[in-house]
All heavy atoms as an XYZ file, in Angstrom:
721
protein
N       0.831     -1.178     -0.022
C       0.001     -0.010     -0.012
C       0.893      1.248     -0.009
O       1.779      1.392      0.825
C      -0.896     -0.017      1.232
C      -1.757      1.158      1.377
S      -2.806      1.012      2.823
C      -3.296      2.670      3.043
N       0.647      2.149     -0.907
C       1.403      3.352     -1.047
C       0.782      4.422     -0.143
O      -0.450      4.643     -0.159
C       1.407      3.860     -2.494
O       1.911      2.817     -3.312
C       2.228      5.109     -2.658
N       1.648      5.094      0.616
C       1.193      6.168      1.498
C       1.239      7.462      0.712
O       2.295      7.795      0.095
C       2.075      6.273      2.755
C       2.015      4.982      3.557
C       1.698      7.457      3.603
C       2.982      4.916      4.689
N       0.158      8.238      0.716
C       0.218      9.546      0.015
C       1.321     10.412      0.561
O       1.638     10.377      1.770
C      -1.140     10.161      0.336
C      -2.050      8.989      0.688
C      -1.137      7.982      1.332
N       1.966     11.182     -0.307
C       3.089     12.043      0.093
C       2.749     12.943      1.223
O       3.541     13.160      2.154
C       3.600     12.796     -1.102
N       1.542     13.517      1.175
C       1.142     14.439      2.241
C       1.046     13.737      3.581
O       1.462     14.281      4.618
C      -0.175     15.140      1.900
C      -0.532     16.197      2.891
C      -1.791     17.010      2.503
O      -2.355     16.773      1.419
O      -2.233     17.818      3.318
N       0.514     12.520      3.593
C       0.432     11.737      4.829
C       1.806     11.428      5.366
O       2.086     11.512      6.576
C      -0.391     10.463      4.628
C      -0.462      9.505      5.813
C      -1.074     10.229      7.041
C      -1.310      8.294      5.446
N       2.726     11.056      4.468
C       4.102     10.774      4.884
C       4.735     12.005      5.498
O       5.424     11.925      6.528
C       4.915     10.269      3.693
N       4.463     13.179      4.911
C       5.009     14.434      5.455
C       4.426     14.714      6.850
O       5.131     15.127      7.766
C       4.732     15.577      4.522
C       5.277     16.904      5.011
C       4.927     18.061      4.082
O       4.818     17.849      2.864
O       4.741     19.181      4.604
N       3.122     14.528      6.984
C       2.474     14.735      8.275
C       3.100     13.823      9.348
O       3.372     14.242     10.467
C       0.944     14.502      8.160
C       0.311     15.616      7.370
C       0.294     14.400      9.539
C      -1.112     15.370      6.952
N       3.307     12.563      8.967
C       3.882     11.599      9.919
C       5.330     12.009     10.274
O       5.726     11.849     11.446
C       3.841     10.192      9.345
C       2.436      9.621      9.300
C       2.420      8.258      8.687
N       1.090      7.660      8.803
C       0.733      6.553      8.207
N       1.583      5.882      7.469
N      -0.511      6.091      8.346
N       6.084     12.507      9.364
C       7.415     12.986      9.644
C       7.405     14.164     10.605
O       8.207     14.250     11.545
C       8.137     13.405      8.368
C       8.596     12.235      7.511
C       9.254     12.680      6.199
O       9.003     13.778      5.699
N      10.116     11.806      5.657
N       6.425     15.054     10.448
C       6.312     16.199     11.353
C       5.913     15.715     12.745
O       6.390     16.272     13.741
C       5.282     17.206     10.798
C       5.848     17.912      9.552
C       4.859     18.911      8.970
N       4.655     19.994      9.944
C       3.643     20.876      9.789
N       2.820     20.824      8.774
N       3.507     21.841     10.665
N       5.017     14.731     12.807
C       4.628     14.174     14.101
C       5.829     13.530     14.778
O       6.056     13.721     15.987
C       3.470     13.158     13.965
C       2.169     13.899     13.594
C       3.275     12.322     15.239
C       1.029     12.994     13.190
N       6.609     12.788     14.019
C       7.828     12.168     14.564
C       8.785     13.212     15.098
O       9.417     13.035     16.140
C       8.538     11.280     13.519
C       7.745     10.003     13.222
O       6.826      9.646     13.978
O       8.039      9.360     12.183
N       8.940     14.313     14.384
C       9.819     15.384     14.795
C       9.316     16.005     16.077
O      10.148     16.319     16.992
C       9.949     16.445     13.693
N       8.028     16.188     16.213
C       7.458     16.717     17.478
C       7.708     15.714     18.612
O       8.066     16.135     19.713
C       5.962     16.998     17.326
C       5.607     18.193     16.472
C       4.108     18.237     16.224
C       6.105     19.461     17.099
N       7.523     14.418     18.335
C       7.798     13.422     19.362
C       9.256     13.473     19.816
O       9.540     13.271     20.987
C       7.440     12.018     18.884
C       5.938     11.792     18.780
O       5.166     12.552     19.439
O       5.509     10.872     18.087
N      10.157     13.736     18.873
C      11.586     13.872     19.224
C      11.787     15.006     20.239
O      12.726     14.961     21.028
C      12.423     14.120     17.976
C      12.574     12.871     17.107
O      12.291     11.748     17.571
O      12.919     13.042     15.909
N      10.946     16.018     20.174
C      11.051     17.129     21.126
C      10.274     16.847     22.416
O      10.721     17.208     23.485
C      10.527     18.418     20.489
C      11.395     18.948     19.347
S      10.852     20.540     18.694
C       9.449     20.058     17.708
N       9.121     16.223     22.286
C       8.247     16.004     23.454
C       8.815     14.980     24.397
O       8.786     15.176     25.621
C       6.821     15.579     22.972
C       6.123     16.734     22.253
C       5.970     15.058     24.121
C       4.857     16.357     21.509
N       9.340     13.888     23.899
C       9.807     12.791     24.785
C      10.906     13.265     25.749
O      10.759     13.019     26.964
C      10.259     11.565     23.963
C      10.953     10.549     24.858
C       9.019     10.916     23.313
N      11.940     13.968     25.299
C      12.918     14.454     26.287
C      12.283     15.398     27.314
O      12.718     15.389     28.469
C      13.942     15.161     25.442
C      13.820     14.581     24.078
C      12.384     14.223     23.912
N      11.326     16.178     26.930
C      10.645     17.071     27.895
C       9.859     16.257     28.919
O       9.819     16.589     30.106
C       9.734     18.056     27.177
C      10.481     19.095     26.285
C       9.468     19.902     25.461
C      11.346     20.010     27.122
N       9.221     15.188     28.464
C       8.510     14.327     29.401
C       9.454     13.624     30.346
O       9.149     13.453     31.532
C       7.671     13.299     28.643
C       6.401     13.853     27.965
C       5.750     12.787     27.071
C       5.402     14.386     28.964
N      10.614     13.231     29.847
C      11.631     12.609     30.710
C      12.073     13.628     31.758
O      12.196     13.292     32.947
C      12.811     12.105     29.879
C      14.001     11.728     30.735
C      12.405     10.941     28.988
N      12.302     14.862     31.340
C      12.691     15.901     32.280
C      11.566     16.171     33.300
O      11.837     16.290     34.503
C      13.033     17.209     31.550
C      13.480     18.334     32.468
C      13.917     19.582     31.718
O      13.845     19.630     30.482
O      14.274     20.524     32.431
N      10.343     16.189     32.863
C       9.194     16.422     33.755
C       9.113     15.296     34.755
O       8.803     15.526     35.946
C       7.883     16.530     32.948
C       6.733     17.103     33.750
C       5.452     17.155     32.896
N       4.456     18.061     33.402
C       3.780     17.916     34.525
N       4.022     16.868     35.296
N       2.883     18.784     34.894
N       9.348     14.063     34.325
C       9.305     12.928     35.210
C      10.394     13.068     36.316
O      10.106     12.839     37.490
C       9.535     11.623     34.418
O       8.477     11.504     33.465
C       9.528     10.410     35.325
N      11.575     13.429     35.898
C      12.642     13.619     36.868
C      12.326     14.700     37.894
O      12.569     14.537     39.088
N      11.735     15.795     37.430
C      11.377     16.858     38.350
C      10.259     16.443     39.291
O      10.283     16.782     40.497
C      10.960     18.122     37.540
C      12.081     18.813     36.808
C      11.514     19.867     35.840
C      13.067     19.426     37.776
N       9.328     15.684     38.794
C       8.227     15.163     39.673
C       8.822     14.260     40.745
O       8.400     14.320     41.918
C       7.199     14.413     38.852
N       9.779     13.436     40.383
C      10.409     12.557     41.369
C      11.189     13.371     42.395
O      11.171     13.070     43.594
C      11.275     11.526     40.689
C      10.540     10.420     39.949
C      11.505      9.550     39.139
C       9.715      9.589     40.869
N      11.872     14.408     41.957
C      12.601     15.293     42.883
C      11.593     16.014     43.807
O      11.874     16.136     44.990
C      13.446     16.312     42.128
C      14.710     15.716     41.549
C      15.579     16.712     40.809
N      15.839     17.915     41.575
C      16.193     19.059     40.987
N      16.335     19.153     39.691
N      16.461     20.120     41.741
N      10.490     16.435     43.260
C       9.487     17.118     44.090
C       8.949     16.188     45.157
O       8.632     16.626     46.280
C       8.348     17.615     43.208
N       8.880     14.889     44.859
C       8.356     13.953     45.846
C       9.249     13.862     47.103
O       8.802     13.451     48.173
C       8.134     12.562     45.242
O       9.384     11.923     44.969
N      10.489     14.247     46.970
C      11.386     14.284     48.139
C      10.894     15.235     49.204
O      11.242     15.079     50.383
C      12.828     14.677     47.728
C      13.498     13.632     46.840
O      13.063     12.455     46.859
O      14.436     13.986     46.106
N      10.102     16.193     48.820
C       9.601     17.220     49.735
C       8.182     16.895     50.236
O       7.616     17.699     50.988
C       9.639     18.609     49.089
C      11.041     18.998     48.713
C      11.525     18.749     47.406
C      11.890     19.582     49.622
C      12.820     19.055     47.048
C      13.207     19.923     49.298
C      13.655     19.652     48.013
O      14.939     19.977     47.657
N       7.671     15.778     49.824
C       6.299     15.392     50.180
C       6.360     14.202     51.144
O       7.089     13.234     50.907
C       5.500     15.022     48.943
C       5.431     16.160     47.931
C       4.769     15.700     46.639
C       4.797     16.773     45.593
N       4.182     16.315     44.331
N       5.624     14.301     52.248
C       5.698     13.224     53.247
C       4.447     12.393     53.366
O       4.490     11.288     53.888
C       6.011     13.818     54.637
O       5.013     14.790     54.979
C       7.373     14.487     54.648
N       3.315     12.909     52.834
C       2.095     12.158     52.946
C       1.525     11.794     51.565
O       1.847     12.447     50.570
C       0.991     12.944     53.737
O       0.618     14.094     52.913
C       1.501     13.403     55.087
N       0.654     10.819     51.527
C      -0.023     10.448     50.286
C      -0.847     11.621     49.742
O      -0.851     11.857     48.534
C      -0.953      9.221     50.534
O      -0.138      8.131     50.987
C      -1.681      8.825     49.273
N      -1.449     12.354     50.664
C      -2.246     13.495     50.221
C      -1.376     14.562     49.558
O      -1.791     15.193     48.574
C      -2.999     14.122     51.418
C      -4.101     13.259     51.978
C      -3.600     12.075     52.821
O      -2.519     12.171     53.434
O      -4.288     11.055     52.869
N      -0.189     14.753     50.104
C       0.761     15.726     49.478
C       1.167     15.246     48.108
O       1.277     16.047     47.153
C       1.970     15.932     50.346
C       1.761     16.765     51.575
C       3.008     16.872     52.443
O       3.747     15.864     52.603
O       3.253     17.980     52.931
N       1.409     13.978     47.969
C       1.830     13.431     46.659
C       0.676     13.553     45.651
O       0.887     13.959     44.532
C       2.273     11.948     46.792
C       3.598     11.910     47.571
C       2.419     11.305     45.438
C       4.045     10.531     47.938
N      -0.540     13.259     46.111
C      -1.706     13.341     45.178
C      -2.028     14.798     44.862
O      -2.527     15.079     43.771
C      -2.891     12.615     45.771
C      -2.677     11.123     45.800
C      -3.916     10.402     46.295
C      -3.658      8.892     46.226
N      -4.827      8.145     46.718
N      -1.779     15.704     45.785
C      -1.890     17.134     45.589
C      -3.046     17.616     44.750
O      -2.864     18.255     43.709
N      -4.248     17.340     45.200
C      -5.458     17.670     44.482
C      -5.518     19.149     44.049
O      -5.905     19.454     42.902
C      -6.722     17.294     45.273
N      -5.142     20.049     44.936
C      -5.166     21.471     44.620
C      -4.151     21.779     43.490
O      -4.467     22.521     42.548
C      -4.868     22.329     45.830
C      -5.946     22.292     46.861
O      -7.122     21.955     46.506
O      -5.684     22.601     48.037
N      -2.965     21.205     43.592
C      -1.942     21.415     42.570
C      -2.390     20.851     41.216
O      -2.201     21.458     40.188
C      -0.602     20.803     43.021
C       0.484     20.792     41.985
C       1.080     22.119     41.680
N       2.165     21.976     40.744
C       2.506     22.889     39.842
N       1.869     24.046     39.819
N       3.493     22.682     39.013
N      -2.990     19.664     41.267
C      -3.477     19.016     40.023
C      -4.478     19.932     39.350
O      -4.381     20.195     38.132
C      -4.062     17.623     40.318
C      -4.796     17.092     39.070
C      -2.969     16.675     40.765
N      -5.434     20.451     40.097
C      -6.469     21.326     39.534
C      -5.815     22.579     38.898
O      -6.175     22.991     37.821
C      -7.466     21.731     40.601
C      -8.602     22.564     40.132
C      -9.667     21.784     39.361
N      -9.461     21.964     37.931
C      -9.765     21.071     36.997
N     -10.274     19.924     37.316
N      -9.558     21.305     35.739
N      -4.822     23.125     39.615
C      -4.138     24.331     39.123
C      -3.415     24.024     37.804
O      -3.510     24.801     36.858
C      -3.145     24.831     40.162
C      -2.457     26.120     39.801
S      -1.382     26.761     41.099
C      -0.140     25.489     41.150
N      -2.709     22.890     37.726
C      -1.999     22.530     36.518
C      -2.975     22.327     35.363
O      -2.750     22.803     34.257
C      -1.135     21.247     36.735
C      -0.581     20.740     35.427
C      -0.003     21.551     37.712
N      -4.048     21.608     35.621
C      -5.051     21.331     34.574
C      -5.696     22.626     34.076
O      -5.909     22.794     32.858
C      -6.098     20.352     35.037
C      -5.588     18.918     35.323
C      -6.725     18.069     35.881
C      -4.981     18.310     34.071
N      -5.975     23.523     34.974
C      -6.516     24.830     34.575
C      -5.542     25.577     33.699
O      -5.915     26.141     32.641
C      -6.890     25.691     35.791
C      -8.121     25.156     36.534
O      -8.886     24.301     35.973
O      -8.350     25.575     37.689
N      -4.259     25.596     34.120
C      -3.266     26.333     33.369
C      -3.079     25.769     31.949
O      -2.964     26.519     30.976
C      -1.909     26.267     34.090
C      -1.779     27.257     35.205
C      -0.336     27.162     35.765
C      -0.069     28.125     36.857
N       1.298     28.022     37.353
N      -2.989     24.437     31.881
C      -2.769     23.847     30.530
C      -3.966     24.022     29.654
O      -3.870     24.157     28.430
C      -2.287     22.387     30.577
C      -0.943     22.246     31.307
C      -3.338     21.462     31.148
N      -5.161     24.055     30.255
C      -6.352     24.312     29.484
C      -6.323     25.701     28.863
O      -6.640     25.882     27.673
N      -5.932     26.698     29.640
C      -5.779     28.061     29.151
C      -4.698     28.141     28.075
O      -4.905     28.749     27.006
C      -5.491     29.025     30.323
C      -5.106     30.407     29.801
C      -6.696     29.135     31.255
N      -3.567     27.495     28.324
C      -2.511     27.496     27.342
C      -2.954     26.866     26.023
O      -2.617     27.361     24.950
C      -1.284     26.767     27.866
C      -0.548     27.532     28.965
C       0.610     26.680     29.528
N       1.291     27.402     30.545
C       1.806     26.855     31.633
N       1.754     25.552     31.811
N       2.419     27.591     32.546
N      -3.687     25.777     26.115
C      -4.185     25.115     24.929
C      -5.170     26.018     24.153
O      -5.067     26.182     22.937
C      -4.892     23.801     25.276
N      -6.060     26.654     24.882
C      -7.035     27.533     24.270
C      -6.314     28.715     23.578
O      -6.616     29.090     22.453
C      -8.040     28.063     25.304
N      -5.342     29.277     24.264
C      -4.550     30.424     23.717
C      -3.804     30.029     22.465
O      -3.505     30.863     21.601
C      -3.607     31.008     24.776
C      -4.349     31.747     25.874
O      -5.500     32.116     25.722
N      -3.679     31.939     26.986
N      -3.409     28.738     22.387
C      -2.662     28.275     21.217
C      -3.583     27.786     20.125
O      -3.111     27.295     19.098
C      -1.700     27.144     21.648
N      -4.873     27.920     20.310
C      -5.847     27.494     19.314
C      -6.080     26.001     19.316
O      -6.562     25.439     18.320
N      -5.760     25.352     20.443
C      -5.901     23.921     20.558
C      -7.193     23.496     21.231
O      -8.061     24.283     21.546
N      -7.287     22.170     21.387
C      -8.446     21.585     22.023
C      -8.212     21.458     23.532
O      -7.521     20.542     23.975
C      -8.736     20.186     21.412
C      -9.062     20.260     19.987
N     -10.320     20.517     19.535
C      -8.270     20.096     18.874
C     -10.321     20.525     18.192
N      -9.076     20.277     17.785
N      -8.755     22.400     24.278
C      -8.562     22.497     25.701
C      -8.835     21.205     26.423
O      -8.010     20.710     27.227
C      -9.430     23.617     26.272
C      -9.361     23.829     27.749
C     -10.259     24.983     28.211
O     -10.721     25.759     27.363
O     -10.510     25.033     29.413
N      -9.971     20.593     26.120
C     -10.375     19.364     26.812
C      -9.418     18.197     26.530
O      -9.061     17.443     27.427
C     -11.788     18.962     26.398
C     -12.365     17.799     27.166
C     -13.817     17.530     26.809
O     -14.603     18.443     26.798
O     -14.104     16.338     26.491
N      -8.961     18.100     25.293
C      -8.037     17.007     24.923
C      -6.719     17.190     25.667
O      -6.168     16.235     26.216
C      -7.797     16.979     23.408
C      -6.684     16.026     23.020
C      -9.098     16.617     22.691
N      -6.182     18.417     25.679
C      -4.924     18.674     26.381
C      -5.050     18.415     27.862
O      -4.176     17.807     28.475
C      -4.454     20.158     26.099
C      -4.182     20.364     24.609
C      -3.243     20.455     26.965
C      -3.133     19.478     24.016
N      -6.183     18.775     28.459
C      -6.387     18.505     29.874
C      -6.450     16.988     30.132
O      -5.926     16.515     31.130
C      -7.655     19.178     30.353
C      -7.460     20.702     30.531
C      -8.698     21.416     30.965
O      -9.801     21.099     30.545
N      -8.527     22.414     31.804
N      -7.063     16.229     29.233
C      -7.078     14.782     29.389
C      -5.698     14.164     29.297
O      -5.350     13.259     30.050
C      -8.015     14.145     28.361
C      -9.492     14.348     28.670
C     -10.370     13.675     27.619
C     -11.824     13.902     27.905
N     -12.683     13.247     26.883
N      -4.898     14.675     28.368
C      -3.507     14.190     28.235
C      -2.752     14.477     29.539
O      -2.054     13.605     30.070
C      -2.825     14.834     27.035
C      -3.452     14.316     25.751
C      -1.312     14.591     27.078
C      -3.058     15.101     24.487
N      -2.887     15.689     30.055
C      -2.221     16.027     31.299
C      -2.758     15.268     32.488
O      -2.012     14.915     33.413
C      -2.275     17.550     31.548
C      -1.056     18.232     30.992
C      -0.970     18.539     29.652
C       0.020     18.562     31.804
C       0.167     19.155     29.135
C       1.143     19.170     31.296
C       1.222     19.455     29.955
O       2.346     20.035     29.440
N      -4.033     14.938     32.489
C      -4.594     14.129     33.550
C      -3.898     12.769     33.599
O      -3.547     12.264     34.674
C      -6.118     13.960     33.344
O      -6.759     15.249     33.460
C      -6.711     13.039     34.397
N      -3.670     12.206     32.436
C      -2.969     10.901     32.342
C      -1.517     11.061     32.804
O      -1.002     10.232     33.570
C      -3.025     10.376     30.926
O      -4.418     10.163     30.577
C      -2.283      9.050     30.795
N      -0.843     12.095     32.335
C       0.547     12.339     32.742
C       0.636     12.463     34.266
O       1.470     11.822     34.904
C       1.128     13.600     32.071
C       1.310     13.379     30.570
C       2.474     14.027     32.705
C       1.605     14.631     29.769
N      -0.215     13.292     34.842
C      -0.185     13.518     36.286
C      -0.495     12.232     37.037
O       0.151     11.906     38.019
C      -1.175     14.654     36.639
C      -0.637     15.987     36.129
C      -1.382     14.688     38.174
C      -1.637     17.115     36.160
N      -1.474     11.462     36.578
C      -1.822     10.218     37.248
C      -0.621      9.231     37.244
O      -0.315      8.599     38.268
C      -3.046      9.577     36.590
N       0.050      9.120     36.117
C       1.189      8.240     36.001
C       2.338      8.699     36.889
O       3.004      7.890     37.563
C       1.652      8.105     34.556
C       0.667      7.367     33.676
C       0.392      5.939     34.123
O       1.364      5.259     34.605
O      -0.755      5.509     34.026
N       2.600     10.012     36.913
C       3.681     10.524     37.763
C       3.313     10.423     39.233
O       4.225     10.186     40.037
C       4.005     11.967     37.346
C       4.600     12.141     35.954
C       4.869     13.604     35.660
C       5.879     11.332     35.810
N       2.062     10.617     39.553
C       1.625     10.404     40.964
C       1.874      8.962     41.391
O       2.415      8.723     42.456
C       0.134     10.784     41.115
O      -0.016     12.185     40.787
C      -0.355     10.550     42.526
N       1.510      8.025     40.542
C       1.768      6.603     40.850
C       3.226      6.337     41.003
O       3.655      5.613     41.903
C       1.211      5.711     39.727
C      -0.324      5.594     39.759
O      -0.956      6.018     40.741
O      -0.876      5.094     38.753
N       4.069      6.934     40.149
C       5.507      6.775     40.232
C       6.034      7.348     41.566
O       6.882      6.701     42.221
C       6.173      7.457     39.053
C       7.672      7.256     38.860
C       8.037      5.797     38.704
C       8.164      8.040     37.669
N       5.550      8.525     41.945
C       5.962      9.110     43.207
C       5.543      8.211     44.382
O       6.333      8.040     45.344
C       5.361     10.505     43.396
C       5.943     11.557     42.478
C       5.252     12.898     42.680
O       4.079     12.971     43.057
N       5.968     13.957     42.362
N       4.335      7.682     44.334
C       3.875      6.814     45.427
C       4.729      5.545     45.517
O       5.081      5.097     46.606
C       2.408      6.456     45.231
C       1.416      7.612     45.471
C       0.031      7.222     44.978
C       1.380      8.017     46.917
N       5.070      4.971     44.366
C       5.941      3.771     44.340
C       7.283      4.107     44.943
O       7.888      3.318     45.688
C       6.037      3.209     42.942
C       4.777      2.488     42.467
C       5.013      1.643     41.267
N       5.667      2.280     40.147
C       5.041      2.961     39.160
N       3.731      3.097     39.183
N       5.739      3.492     38.166
N       7.833      5.310     44.574
C       9.127      5.703     45.085
C       9.083      5.784     46.602
O      10.036      5.445     47.276
C       9.489      7.075     44.506
C      10.820      7.623     45.046
C      11.131      9.002     44.485
C      12.399      9.548     45.120
N      12.651     10.924     44.733
N       7.963      6.235     47.172
C       7.797      6.340     48.622
C       7.404      5.024     49.271
O       7.305      4.918     50.483
C       6.714      7.386     48.940
C       7.099      8.795     48.556
C       8.126      9.371     49.526
C       8.313     10.861     49.231
N       9.259     11.465     50.159
N       7.177      3.990     48.427
C       6.779      2.686     48.956
C       5.351      2.618     49.417
O       4.978      1.771     50.254
N       4.514      3.487     48.852
C       3.106      3.484     49.202
C       2.305      2.680     48.194
O       2.528      2.730     47.036
C       2.565      4.931     49.256
C       1.113      4.977     49.640
C       3.378      5.766     50.261
């Protein structure tokens, strides 16, 4: 099956974005783990107030960039949930 040239170009651009996004996610993961050093309780790690603040901010950023606010918030919800689980595992919880 032949891939249309435009689709191939779109996929190349997506791959290039992934090349930028993945290192940033790795850095974000490291920072989240460092932040967990300052958290002593499960509630602090789960940080409901901080989560809401982050989701609100990324929603605004997405809207300002002409993006889909709800989709970006869902992506961040998943990122935060995974990093929260990682922090809890680091703490042995």
